[in-house]
C-alpha positions as CSV (number, residue, x, y, z in Angstrom):
1,M,13.8,16.2,-16.3
2,V,15.9,15.9,-13.1
3,H,14.6,14.3,-9.8
4,A,15.4,14.6,-6.6
5,P,17.7,11.7,-4.9
6,R,15.9,9.0,-3.2
7,V,14.8,9.7,0.4
8,R,16.4,7.4,3.0
9,R,15.8,6.4,6.6
10,R,19.1,8.0,7.9
11,Q,17.8,11.0,6.5
12,P,15.9,13.8,8.8
13,L,12.3,12.9,9.1
14,G,11.0,14.7,12.0
15,F,10.3,14.1,15.7
16,A,6.7,11.9,15.0
17,Y,8.3,9.9,12.4
18,R,11.0,8.9,14.4
19,L,8.7,8.1,17.6
20,A,6.3,6.0,14.9
21,V,9.6,4.2,14.1
22,F,11.1,3.6,17.8
23,I,7.2,2.6,18.8
24,L,6.8,0.2,15.8
25,W,9.9,-1.5,14.9
26,P,10.5,-3.2,17.4
27,I,7.3,-4.9,17.8
28,M,7.0,-5.5,14.0
29,R,10.1,-7.4,14.2
30,V,9.3,-10.2,16.9
31,I,5.6,-10.3,16.2
32,V,5.7,-12.3,12.8
33,R,8.1,-13.8,11.0
34,W,9.5,-11.9,7.8
35,D,10.0,-13.4,3.9
36,V,10.8,-10.5,1.8
37,T,11.8,-10.7,-1.7
38,G,12.3,-8.1,-4.2
39,N,12.6,-5.3,-2.3
40,E,15.8,-5.0,-4.5
41,R,13.9,-2.9,-7.0
42,L,13.2,-0.4,-4.5
43,W,16.7,-0.1,-3.4
44,E,17.9,0.5,-7.5
45,A,15.3,2.7,-8.2
46,E,16.2,6.4,-8.5
47,G,14.1,9.3,-6.7
48,G,10.4,9.0,-6.0
49,I,8.4,5.8,-6.2
50,V,5.4,4.6,-6.0
51,V,4.3,1.4,-4.1
52,A,0.6,0.0,-4.5
53,P,0.1,-3.2,-1.9
54,N,-2.7,-5.5,-1.6
55,H,-5.4,-4.7,1.4
56,T,-6.3,-8.0,3.0
57,S,-6.2,-6.4,6.7
58,W,-6.5,-3.3,9.4
59,F,-2.8,-4.9,10.3
60,D,-1.5,-4.1,6.8
61,P,-0.3,-0.8,7.0
62,P,2.5,-1.4,9.6
63,V,3.5,-4.5,7.9
64,V,4.6,-2.8,4.8
65,A,5.9,-0.1,6.8
66,F,8.0,-2.2,8.4
67,A,8.8,-4.0,5.0
68,L,9.4,-0.8,3.4
69,W,11.6,0.4,6.1
70,Q,13.8,-1.9,6.4
71,S,14.3,-1.0,2.6
72,D,15.6,2.3,3.0
73,R,12.3,3.1,1.7
74,P,10.7,5.8,4.4
75,P,7.0,5.4,3.2
76,R,4.7,8.1,3.2
77,F,0.7,6.8,3.1
78,L,-2.3,7.9,1.6
79,G,-5.3,7.0,4.2
80,K,-8.2,7.8,5.1
81,E,-9.0,11.5,6.8
82,S,-10.7,9.6,9.5
83,V,-7.1,7.8,10.7
84,F,-5.8,11.0,11.1
85,R,-8.6,12.2,13.6
86,V,-8.2,8.8,16.4
87,P,-6.4,10.1,19.2
88,I,-2.5,9.9,19.8
89,F,-2.0,7.6,16.6
90,G,-3.7,10.2,14.4
91,W,-1.3,13.5,15.8
92,I,1.7,10.8,15.4
93,I,0.7,10.4,11.7
94,T,-0.5,13.4,11.0
95,H,3.1,15.0,12.3
96,A,5.0,12.2,10.8
97,G,3.7,13.5,7.2
98,Q,1.8,11.1,6.5
99,I,-1.3,11.9,3.5
100,P,-4.7,12.1,4.4
101,V,-7.6,11.5,1.9
102,Y,-10.5,13.5,2.2
103,R,-12.9,11.2,-0.1
104,E,-15.3,12.8,-2.4
105,T,-14.8,16.6,-1.3
106,A,-13.8,19.3,-2.4
107,E,-10.5,18.4,-0.8
108,A,-10.0,15.3,-2.1
109,R,-7.6,16.5,-4.9
110,T,-5.2,18.0,-2.4
111,A,-4.1,14.4,-1.4
112,I,-3.2,14.1,-5.4
113,R,-1.1,17.3,-4.9
114,D,0.8,16.3,-2.1
115,A,1.8,13.2,-3.1
116,L,3.0,14.3,-6.2
117,S,5.1,16.8,-4.3
118,A,6.3,14.5,-1.6
119,L,7.2,12.1,-5.1
120,D,9.0,15.0,-6.5
121,R,11.0,15.4,-3.3
122,G,12.7,11.4,-4.0
123,E,9.6,10.3,-1.5
124,C,8.1,6.8,-1.6
125,V,4.5,7.1,-1.9
126,V,2.3,4.3,-0.9
127,V,-1.5,3.8,-2.2
128,Y,-3.7,1.0,-1.8
129,P,-5.1,1.2,-5.0
130,E,-8.6,-0.8,-3.8
131,G,-9.3,1.7,-1.9
132,T,-9.9,-0.1,1.4
133,I,-10.0,-3.9,2.7
134,T,-10.7,-6.6,0.4
135,R,-14.5,-7.6,0.4
136,D,-13.9,-10.7,-2.2
137,P,-14.6,-13.5,-0.1
138,Q,-11.6,-15.4,0.0
139,V,-9.3,-12.4,0.4
140,W,-8.6,-12.0,-3.2
141,P,-7.5,-7.9,-4.6
142,M,-10.1,-6.4,-6.0
143,S,-11.5,-3.9,-8.5
144,A,-9.3,-0.9,-8.1
145,K,-9.4,2.9,-7.7
146,T,-7.6,5.2,-10.1
147,G,-5.5,7.0,-7.2
148,A,-2.6,5.2,-7.8
149,V,-2.2,4.9,-11.3
150,R,-3.3,8.4,-11.6
151,I,0.0,9.6,-9.0
152,A,1.9,7.2,-11.3
153,L,1.1,8.8,-14.7
154,T,0.6,12.4,-14.0
155,S,4.5,12.6,-11.9
156,G,6.1,9.6,-14.5
157,R,7.3,7.8,-11.2
158,P,8.0,4.4,-11.1
159,L,4.9,2.1,-10.1
160,F,5.7,-0.9,-8.0
161,P,3.1,-3.4,-7.1
162,M,3.2,-5.1,-3.7
163,V,2.1,-8.2,-2.1
164,Q,1.6,-8.8,1.6
165,W,0.0,-11.9,2.2
166,G,0.0,-13.2,6.4
167,S,-1.3,-10.1,8.3
168,H,-5.0,-11.5,8.2
169,L,-3.9,-13.8,10.2
170,V,-3.5,-11.5,12.8
171,M,-6.0,-9.1,12.4
172,G,-9.0,-10.7,10.1
173,P,-10.4,-8.6,7.5
174,Y,-12.7,-5.8,9.0
175,K,-11.8,-7.9,12.8
176,K,-10.5,-6.3,15.5
177,E,-8.6,-8.7,17.0
178,L,-4.9,-9.2,17.4
179,R,-3.7,-13.6,17.0
180,V,-0.2,-13.0,18.0
181,L,0.1,-16.9,18.5
182,P,1.4,-18.9,17.7
183,R,3.3,-16.7,15.5
184,K,2.6,-16.5,11.7
185,T,4.5,-15.0,9.3
186,V,3.8,-12.5,6.6
187,H,5.4,-13.1,3.0
188,I,6.2,-9.8,1.4
189,V,6.5,-9.8,-2.6
190,V,7.3,-6.4,-4.6
191,G,7.4,-7.0,-8.1
192,D,8.7,-5.0,-11.2
193,A,7.5,-1.3,-11.7
194,V,4.0,-1.7,-14.3
195,D,4.9,-0.7,-17.2
196,L,2.4,2.4,-18.4
197,S,5.0,4.0,-21.2
198,D,2.5,3.6,-23.7
199,L,-0.1,5.6,-21.9
200,A,2.3,8.6,-21.2
201,D,0.9,10.5,-23.9
202,R,-2.6,9.8,-23.9
203,P,-5.3,11.8,-22.1
204,L,-5.5,10.8,-18.8
205,D,-9.3,10.5,-19.4
206,A,-11.6,7.4,-17.6
207,A,-10.2,5.0,-20.4
208,T,-6.6,5.5,-19.5
209,L,-7.2,5.0,-16.2
210,A,-9.4,2.0,-16.3
211,I,-6.4,0.0,-18.5
212,A,-3.7,1.4,-16.5
213,S,-5.8,0.0,-12.7
214,D,-6.4,-3.6,-14.5
215,R,-3.0,-3.7,-15.2
216,L,-1.9,-2.9,-11.7
217,M,-4.5,-5.0,-10.4
218,D,-3.4,-8.1,-12.8
219,A,-0.2,-7.8,-11.7
220,I,-0.5,-7.5,-7.9
221,T,-3.8,-10.2,-8.4
222,A,-1.0,-13.0,-10.5
223,M,1.9,-11.9,-7.6
224,E,-0.6,-12.7,-5.0
225,A,-1.5,-15.9,-6.3
226,Q,2.2,-17.5,-7.0
227,V,2.9,-16.6,-2.7
228,R,-0.7,-18.8,-2.0
229,G,0.1,-21.2,-4.2
230,E,-3.6,-21.2,-5.7
231,T,-5.4,-20.2,-8.6
232,P,-7.2,-16.6,-8.2
233,P,-10.6,-16.0,-9.5
234,P,-11.5,-16.0,-13.2
235,V,-13.4,-12.4,-12.5
236,R,-12.0,-10.0,-9.9
237,H,-14.8,-9.0,-7.2
238,V,-16.0,-5.6,-8.2
239,Y,-16.8,-3.0,-5.4
240,R,-19.5,-1.2,-4.7
241,K,-20.3,0.0,-1.5
242,E,-21.8,-2.5,0.1
243,P,-21.3,-3.0,3.7
244,P,-18.1,-5.4,4.6
245,P,-18.4,-8.4,6.3
246,S,-19.7,-8.7,9.9
247,T,-17.4,-11.3,10.9
248,G,-14.5,-11.0,7.8
249,A,-13.9,-13.4,5.5
250,P,-12.5,-16.9,6.5
251,D,-9.7,-18.0,7.7
252,Q,-7.0,-18.4,4.7
253,G,-5.0,-20.9,7.4
254,E,-1.4,-20.2,7.9
255,S,1.4,-20.4,5.4
């Protein structure tokens, strides 16, 4: 199958996308210090790709967006539909071609359809596999939903795990705050594409998606452990729709 060439940041992306870059790019350059490794994997990949980051803070999306933009991979995020209704911000991300997810509704599958179309065009599609900010008390990756691996298996496009560590120091999990001083360091690591080749011919059922999701989260957890220099918990936290922590997870200290 012939895939469209990768979309680069020099290509036409639309006024709203350029406006978002104009606003965010200079701010993100100076608000934190950057330590990015492994992004050559994104440069070398041909065509559309799926990027699956860990999720520790509401500050994660601009962090991930900046890293991908710097890697010449303009991102298309899948995000909660409610975010698209936020005044001004919602207009920008809607017209910048980001993809709303209508959870637990008849329209939920439209996000998958739109993501697959973006991949066909050679775009970089970003899916948070956990679906929300981690509930793990020590900010380790938790159990995954199936969206990221479903999109990767359906499209046959590479699925790259990404770890960012440090955004929670700027804005704690489930906290409405902005702690820019002292300046924090954000570490970004892009891993090798998760090998799902042995699952390609299997039915896309719950068992297949569970295997693929575990592989993805194992890769993300191992990468985060290396960045943190710590050992992750032996059992991954399972999200059961409990209410978010009222005070957020404890600070981990600056790295």
